[in-house]
C-alpha positions in Angstrom: 115.0 66.8 -24.9 116.3 63.3 -25.6 119.6 62.1 -24.2 121.5 59.1 -25.6 123.7 57.0 -23.3 126.0 54.6 -25.1 127.2 51.5 -23.2 130.2 49.7 -24.7 130.4 46.8 -22.4 127.0 45.3 -21.6 128.5 42.1 -20.1 130.3 44.3 -17.6 127.0 45.8 -16.5 125.5 42.3 -16.1 128.6 41.3 -14.0 128.1 44.4 -11.9 124.5 43.6 -11.3 125.3 40.1 -10.3 128.0 41.4 -7.9 125.5 43.7 -6.3 122.9 40.9 -6.0 125.5 38.7 -4.3 126.4 41.5 -1.9 122.8 41.9 -1.0 122.5 38.2 -0.3 125.7 38.4 1.9 124.3 41.3 3.9 121.0 39.5 4.4 122.8 36.3 5.5 125.1 38.2 7.9 122.1 40.1 9.3 120.3 36.9 10.1 123.3 35.9 12.3 123.7 39.3 13.8 120.3 40.9 14.5 119.1 41.0 18.0 115.8 42.3 19.3 116.4 44.6 22.3 113.7 45.2 24.9 113.6 46.0 28.5 111.4 45.1 31.5 111.7 48.1 33.7 108.4 47.9 35.4 108.3 51.6 36.2 108.1 54.9 34.5 111.2 56.5 35.9 113.2 58.9 33.6 115.9 56.2 33.3 113.4 53.5 32.3 111.7 55.8 29.7 115.1 56.8 28.3 116.2 53.1 28.1 113.0 52.1 26.4 113.3 54.9 23.9 117.0 53.9 23.2 116.0 50.3 22.6 113.1 51.3 20.3 115.5 53.5 18.2 118.1 50.7 18.2 115.5 48.2 16.9 114.4 50.7 14.3 117.9 51.2 13.0 118.5 47.5 12.9 115.4 47.0 10.8 116.6 49.6 8.4 120.1 48.1 8.2 119.2 44.4 8.2 115.9 44.4 6.2 115.3 47.6 4.3 118.8 48.2 3.0 119.3 44.7 1.5 115.9 45.0 -0.3 117.0 48.3 -1.8 120.3 46.8 -2.9 118.5 43.9 -4.5 116.1 46.2 -6.3 119.1 48.3 -7.5 120.8 45.2 -8.9 117.6 44.2 -10.7 117.4 47.7 -12.2 121.0 47.5 -13.4 120.5 44.0 -14.9 117.6 45.3 -17.0 119.8 47.9 -18.7 121.2 45.3 -21.1 117.7 44.2 -22.1 116.5 47.8 -22.6 119.5 48.5 -24.9 118.2 46.2 -27.6 115.1 48.2 -28.1 
């Protein structure tokens, strides 16, 4: 089954892709100013120390997703969108 999608405003798609790319750059720039690496020096294995260490590990993992993985996905998405106008000529 072949589906046909008609696009009537290719320049708008290119502007959309550029806006997404700019957003990605802004997120990346803001993350460089915002990101912090959290760690703890508890020195013991008390329940509180284990819980605090687990919390910091999770916080660092979330930061990695928000500040590094997410901007890469956005950038990839904008690249995919910008290729739509090139594919339409084929």
